[in-house]
N, C-alpha and C positions, 0 to 999 in steps of 0.2 A: 477396555470399553466402558463408557458411562461417565467419563470425566466432564462431559458437558450436559448431563441429564437435566432437563428442565430449562435450559438456556435457549433463547431465541436470538438468531443471528441474521444479519443482513450481510451478504457478501457480494461486492460489485465485481463485474468482469468475471463472473463465475461460470460462464458457458464453456470455456476452454482453458487449457494450460494450467497455470498455478491456481487460478481461482476455482477451476473445476475440482482440482485435488482438495482444496480447502473445503468446498461444499460437501464432497463425498466423505471426508474424514469427520467433519463436524457432525454430519448426520449419523455416521457410524458411532460416534461418541455420545449420541443422545440428544443433540441439539435439533430444534426446528429451524429450517433454513429458508430465507428468502433468496432465491437464486436470481441475481440481477445480471442481465447482459443485454445490451442493445443489439448485439449480433452483427456489428459492422465489420469491415475489413481491417487490416493492419493499420491503415491510415485513418480509420474512423468513418469512412464513407459507407453509406448503405445501412440497412437494418434487416434483421432476420430473427424472428422469435424462436427459431428452431434450436439453437444452442442451449438457451435457458431451459426450454421445455424438455430437451433430451436429458439434461442433468437431473431435472426434477423427476422424470420418469425412472431414471436409474435409482434414485434415492427411494422413491415410493415403492418400487418393485422389490426393494430389499427390506421393506417394512419401516422405512424412515418417514419423516414429515418434511415436506418442502412445497413451496409454491414458486412459480416463475414470476419475473418482473422484467419489463423491458424499458423502463423509464431511463431517460438520459440524465446521468448524474452531473453532467456539465451545465444542466439547466436547473435554476434554483427551485422552480416548481416541481420538476421531475424528481429532484432529491427529496423534497418534502413528501411527495407521493410515495416514494420508496419507503421512507420511515413509517408513513401511515399504513402501508401495506402490512408491515410486520405487526403493528399493534392491532390492526383490524383482523388479520388472519389468525394470529396466535396469542393475542391479548397482552403482549408486552414486547419490550426490546431490551436485550442484554448486551449484545455484541454488534459492533460494526467492523467489518473488514473491508477497508478501502483498497481495491486491487485493480480496478479498471484502468486501462492505458492503451495508447496508440503510439505509432512512430510516424514522423514525417521528417526524416533526416535531411540535413542540408548544411553545407559550410556557411559560416557567418556572412561572408562576402556575397553569397548567392541566395541566401534564404529570403523568401518573400513573406509578407505579413500573414497570409493565411496559414502558412506552414508553422509559423511561430504561435499564432493565436490558437490553432486547433490543438496543439500539444499542451500548451499551458491550460487551456480550458478543460480538457479531459483529465489531465493529471492533477494539477494544482487546484483549479477551481472545483473539479469533481470531488476531490478529497474534502475541500473546505465546505462545499455545499451540503454534502451528506453529514459531515461532522456538525455543522451548524444546526441542522434540523434535529439530529439525534441529541445534541447537547441541550437544545431548548426543551425537548421531551423529558430528558433526565432532570433538568433543573425543575420543571413542573412537578415531576414525581417526588423529588427531594423535598420541595416546599410543601407538598401534600402529606409528607411524613412517611412515604413508602420506601425511602432509603435504598436507592439503586446500588447494586454491586456490578457495575457495568465496565465494559472494556472496549477500547478502540485499538485496532491494529492497522496502521497505515503502511503503504508500500513505497519506500524510497528506492534507491538503486546505487550500486557501486559507481555508476556513471555520474551521480550527483554528489557523492560523499567521499570516495576514496580513489576512484580510477576514472578521471575525466576522459571522455572519448571524443576525438575529433569528429566533427560532423553531427554532433548531438548537443549543440548549444541549447536548443529549446528543451529537449528531454532532460539534460543534466541540470539546467536551471530549475525546471519544474520539480525534479526529484530532490534537489538541495532545498528548495522551498518547502517540500513536504517534510523533510527532516526538521526544519526550523518550526514549521507549523505544529509538529508533534510535541516539541518541547514546550511551546507556548500553551498548547491545549492541555498538556499534563498539569501545568501550573494552575490554569484556570478552573479545570473541571474536577480536581481532587475534592473540592468542598462538596460536590454533589455525589460523591461515591463513584467516580469514573476514573479509570486508569487509561493512559494513552501511551502506546509504544509504536515503534516502526520497525520494519525489517528492510534490509537491502539484500534481496535474493539474487542468486545466479542459478539459472536453470534453463532447460530446453523448452522454449515456447515459440509461438509464431513470430514474436518480435525479435527474440535473440537469433533465431534461424535466418531472419531477414536482415540482420545487422552486418554490414560489410566488414570483413576481416574476422568475424566471430562465427558466422553461420557454419563454416566447415568444421570448426572445433566442436560445436554443439551437435552436429549431425553425425559424428563418428559413432559407428555401431559398437555395441557392447555384447560380449559373449553371454550366453544363457546363464552361466553361473557367476558372472562378474557383477560387482556392485556398480550400478549406473549412477555416477556422481552428478550427472546433469539432469536426472529425472526430477520433474516438478513435484513429485510426491515427497521428495526429501524436505521440502520447505514447510509443508503443512503441519507436522507435529509441533514445531515451535509456535506457530500461529495458534494452534489449538490450546497449547499450554498457556499462552498469554491471554487467552479468552476465558480461562477457568476462574471461578470465584476465588480460589485459594492463592492464585498468583499475586505476588506483592510488587512486581516490577512496574514502574511507571516512569515516563520521561526518558526512555532508553531507545537506542537504535541498535539493532542486532544485524550483523552480516551473517548470512546463512547460505551454504552451498554444500551439497553432498553430505559428508559426515562431519562438517565443520560448522560451529556456531561461535561467533565472536561478538563481544560487546564493544561497540565503537565509542570513541571519544571525539568531541568536536574540536573546533579551532582551539589551539593552545599556544602559549607564548614560546616561540622557538629561540628568539634572540631579544635582547633588551639593551637600550642605551638611553642615557638621561643627560640633561644639562641643567646647570643652576640658573642660567639666563635664557634669553630668547635665542631660538635657532636662527642660523643663517643657512643659505643654500650650500655654502662651502663646508660648514661643519657637519651638516646633514650628509653631504656626499662623502666626507672623510669617514664618518662612522659607518654608513651603510655600505660603502664600497668594500669594507672589510668582510662583509657577509656574503659577497657575491661568489 
């Protein structure tokens, strides 16, 4: 306990599932937490202040510090208000955990524009909007000589980086974009004292339980004395470590599930062929057919 003493964290999508576990662990480790959750359904529809408030009540009843926030992270002004909440309520901002997400699964041939836009907005734009306003804050702090030692932890997914899932083109594309955003942000923000990493978690949540072909696996019951490999609580210790001042990692994507943590590597060269002159369709075909 105490690895995050004095740190102030914003955690999005923290009213349920993995985000809730993050908020509880961060508070137990000494951080002050802004618990952000719009309180919508799996598909992002609706709003309810209850989930964020319930997590805050759980934290404060245990002696921790937390405030609720229901701003929409997919809205540029909402993301700014979320960052401002941390500074106003706790005097600073040290950590952003971008976790909020929704599902609107559909096959590519049948997906409509609203299904695509909603998922890209909440996941990719929601990450970028909060990151933008936090980065602007830390840049100002750095220029004022206050030297932030800040951290951002983004939430990608196996669906976007290692295990593409049919029916989730919008979700997978957003998650792959989040992984790329993480690498770019790590390069840009290091000068201001900010580290940026991402996780690709696998755990039991409302979203995974609702995913066709996966829900039954995640719903399997575990005996009282058995290790629950799909518990969302398994994800949070890695995120808490990445949020500490002493952590040195930046620009990394970590897969995490149960008792396993893996450092992932992006696109790499699997095959290579070269020519001394211009390509023709025929010699391209000759070279590449050998790889099929």
